NUTOR-571497 format. One record per residue (C-alpha): x, y, z. Coordinates in steps of 0.5 Angstrom, whole numbers, plus 500, padded with zeros to 3 digits. Layout:
XYZ...
***
This chain:
319546178320552174321559176316563177315570173315577176311583174313590177309596177313602176312609178315615179313617186308615191301616190301615182297608183301602183298599188291600185294597179296591182290590186286591179290586176289581181281582181282580173286574174281572180275572175279568170280563175287564177289562185291569187293571194295578198302576201303584203299590201300597204294601203296607207289608209287610202280609201280607194286602195283599201276598197280594192283589197275586198274580195282577195285572200289575205295571208296573215302577216308575221308579228315581230317584236323589236326594241319593245314594239311589235311590227308586222312583216310578210310571212314568207313561210305561210305563203310557201306553205299556201303555194298560190299561183300568184302572190301580191307583194307591195313595196319591193324596196322595203327593209324588213324589221331586224329578226325577219327571215331576210333583210330586204323584201326583194330577197323574200320575193326571190324565195317565192320566185324560186319556189315557182310562185308568180309575184306582182310587186311595186317600186318607185323609181327613186328606190333603184340603187343606181339612181340614188345620187340622181334622185338626191340631187333632184330632191335633196333627199338620200333614199335609205331603202333601195333595190338593186337594179339587177333585180328589177332588170330580171323582171319578166314584165315591167309596167309603168304607172304614169301620171302627170305632176299636175294630176298627182298634186290634185290627187294629193290636194283631194286627200287621196294620198296623204292625210290632210295635215300632211298635204301642205308640207308634201306639196311644198316640199317633195311633191313640187312640180319640178321634182315630180317632172324630173322623177317622171322623166327618170322613170320614162327613160329607165323603162325606155332603156329596158324596152330597148334591151328587150327589143335588141334581145328579141332581134338577136334571138330571131336573127332580124337584120332589118331595121325596126323604126321604133326610135329615130337613130341617126348614124353620121358617117365621118371621114375626119375632114372638116365637113364632119362638123356640118354633118353632125349639126345636120343630124342633131337637127334631124334628131330634134324633129322626133322625140327620143332621137339619138345621134351616133357619129362613127369614124371607120378606120383601116384594120391596122388600127391606125387612123389616117385622119387628123386626131385633132379634128376627130377630137373636135368632132367627138366633143361636138357630138357629145355636146349635142347629146350624141355618142362617138364611135370608132369602127375598124373596117377596110370596106367603108360602105359595108362597115358603115351599113353593118354598124347602122343595122347593128344599132337599129338605126333609121337614118344615115347622114353622109356628106357629098364626096370631096373627090374630083369629077375624074375620080368617079371613073374608078368607083362611085364613091362611099355615099353612092354605094351606101345609098344603093346598098342601104335597102328600104329600111334605111334612109340616107341623107347626102348633105352638101358642104363647103369641101365638096368636090375640092379633093383631099388636101393630102393623099389618104395613106392606107398605112399597109403594104400592097394588099392581098388582091393586088398581089394576086393580080400581080402574080396573074399578070406576071405569069399569065401575061408573058404566056398570053403575049407569047401566043399572040406574037407567034400567031399574029406578028411572028417577025416583029423582032427580038428587041420589040419582043423584049420590050413587050415582055418587059411591059408585062414585068413592069405591070406585075411589079406595079401590081404585086411587088417584087416577087411577082415581078421577079417571077415574070422576069424569069418566066419571060426570059425563058419564053424569049429564049425558047420561042424568039431566040435562034435556034427556036424551040431550044433553050440555047442561044447561038448569037452572043448579042442575044445573050446580052439582050436577054441579060439586059432584059432580066437586069431591067426587070429586076431593077424595076421590080426592086424599085417598085417594092422599095416604093411600096415599103417606103409608102407603108413606112411613111403612112405609119410614121405619119399616123404615129406622129399624129397620135404622139401629137395628140398625146403631147397636146393633151399634156399641154391642155391638161386633160385628165380623163384617164378613161377617155385616154384608155378608150382612145388607146383601145380604138387606135389599136382595135383592142377588146379591152385596156386595163391600167394595173398597179401595185405597191410592191413586187409581192403585192397583188395587182389592182385596177386603176382604170379600165375600158372595154369588155373582158378585162384581165386582173394580171398583166400575164393574162393579157395579149399585150402587156407593157410595164410602166416602171416597177409598180404599174403595167398596161394590159390589152386584150383582143389581139397580139400587136406587132413589135413596131406598135410598141413605140406608140403603145409606150407613149400611151402608157407614159401618158396614162401614168401621167394622167393618173398621177395628175388626177391623184394630185388634183384630189389631194390638192382639193382635200388640202384646200378643204382642210385649209378652208376648214382650218381658217373657219375653225380659227376664226370661230375660235377667235369669235368664241374666245372674244366676241362670245365671252364679252357679253358673257362677262357683262352678264356675269358681272351684272348678275354678281352685282345684283346678288351682292349683299354688300351693296344696296342697289336702288331701283334705277341701278337694278333696272340698269343692271337688268338692262345690261343682262338683257342686252348681253343675252340679246347679243349672245342670241344674235351671235349664236343665231348667226353661227347656226345659220352659217352652219345650216348654209354650209351643210345645205340644210336651209329649206325655203318654203316659198309663198306669195307675200307682200314686201310691206308685210315682211320688212317692218317685222325685220326692224324690231332689233334696231331703234325706232328713229334709226330707220326711214321706211319707204315701201309702196303698197302698190308693189307686186307680190313676191315669191319668197320664204318670209322667215328667211327674207326677214332674217336677211333684211334684219342682218343688213339693216342692223349692219347699216345702223351699226356703221351709220353716223348719229343723226343719219337714219338708214333709208330702206326703200323698194321699187319694182323693175320688170319681173323683179323687186328691188329692196335698197338699204342705204346708209351714210357710213364710211362705205367700202372700197370696190375691191372689198365689196365681195369680201364683206359677204364672206364668213368671219370678215369684218371690214376696216376698223370694226370694233371687237365685240361688234360681231363675228363677221357672219351677218352679211354672209348669212344674209347673202346665203338666205337671199340666194336660197330664196332665188334672190341676189344681194349686192353692195353699191356705193351710196351717192355722197358717201356710204354703202347701199345694199341691194336685194333683188327678189322674184315676183310671184310666178318667177319663184325659184325651185327649192330642195326640201326634205322628203316627208316621212310618209314618202320614205318607203
***
């Protein structure tokens, strides 16, 4: 029996119509005669969804008791016994009630698929396991119910149910998603336009990636080599020269012209794995292309045009961007160049852009070192020249100019030997010298056609010929070896310079370093392994590439780093001469790993120190500032309860007033402590509404004497977009602080004015003021400037005020008051410029 097929309707948020689309598909299949049942569908009391259930066969749910309550879940056994062709199972990420057959609903679906039953299901993008952190960052809510990405990836069909944020919000406002009493909270919190837009983008990108995977799989199965221009992919060919930055920016502009454009920068190095380009320049270009949203690739290949075209076709690219050659005009006589070759061989499916730049036709400042000895083609041509050349020369001399003379004949044969040395090195030249001397002896030295020499002068001439030929061949071979060594040392020095520079710059990306190592030596994977002692198993500290190993002995190349660490590479066996550079990479990897751990430990220590400082300040506040009003309340209550003294009505009123003042002080202190805790934990959720500043500020002055504040709030100010409660608390703390430090008879002035799209609220006092170096410090928790008396608070009022102001999209700063004092300035956005917020997800949406 074959496995059933899974079809998933994916949505960006609750209410986009996934369940409705699933039920519509079920009705279409039933009309075609397909045996289709409803295994589990939750309509959430949505009338239109509930209507769609009519006419479909429902499988009774299984009832499960848990902690004294009854719950219903999908009955997997009943569906298996019924054996329909298609089963509808809603909410794939749902967590089953304890006592169910499986912990998760996707596990129930897996059983149905294994039984050969096709399943149609639904899931929201926020329930995919890999996107949990991203969704939490956007919405401020961590999803408790998730489904592994692999389950969704294995689906035979994934259909996106899309809806614009505006349309979804209208649907909610009409009561088609949640009940009326929950609509306002949902629209203000989770279902804000910004949240919905971000979730929609996540869903579209995730589905687009799956489509791209299916396309690549199909092209591979059908061996399709031509480019399918489903998406603009632009490959930038880099040489390591300074013109690469111009090419990358040009490609980025081309990608921006079409939606979904992608830039892939590629540098092609020789097959020895050591680059001849400047590592510093390549690092700058890598950073540039990544900053522009593209990717950087390092490809190995001796034939640059062929390797570039293979890479472009392999990634289904649509365009290639190349720079005009830096070679001078006379160099085109030897080859047409990379740009012209790529343009000629690209075919009709690849567009090639040749971009001009400032380095065009200036030549290369330094010769490009191949980094290898004489190539195989040159050696072959050297042997052909060394053997066939003397033979052909013998035929020509005997037929055309038989009386040229032995000296001239030797010079011609020496020319063949030198040509063989220049092409093929030492061995072809030696063979040419030996073969040429035999031909000279047999055909041109008396007696002819015999391997004997009658004249001693001819013996000396032939000996000189052989000596000169061997010397020239040795010099050419030595030059080739020195060239190889120089190229290799240059490449090694560039790599070592890059590593040294990374140390000085403090770069601490271990994965980037290992990726650089893998690309440099053209390896398949690189793994940094470590263990605590020689008897403990190896663990992976970092790895890049595919086919990684778990032990050094399983790798093609392994390099110990001390007693507890090793570097393991797979892909090919490296020559011994590469170990020096490999050792430098290994040492740098160990340094980067230690630096990362030290940074983590330093961060933990900083957090502990900060927590200890706050704890110490809090203990000081509790021990004194909270105890003082408690002591006053206790004394007043004890006095009122005393039978030894008969208090007058005025005394009782005074004692009760002291109790009330102490309770108010306690309430304010505890309120600030709780507010600071909410700010530190990120649980402050502003509810942004349009309001007038003249409606909020008067409400914030209830805790100060009536004659201590002068209010100047014009009624003509524009509406502001704020959370009224948070703004009221912030203004109250600022005004109370100003009144506390303002001298008697000098009221605090609270005024407001409009500045463009912002509104400024200024709280002006004539107190002692604050020095410039302390203006930012007064907003830190548990800070009281100057000679503030004990019992005046725990130093949280201004910290809470700034936290609340920033939470609603405003700013709070301190300025000097002209003539002495301090002015607190609150800047707030007008309606239409309000900030995005991160509220909690409604309970009804967490499924």
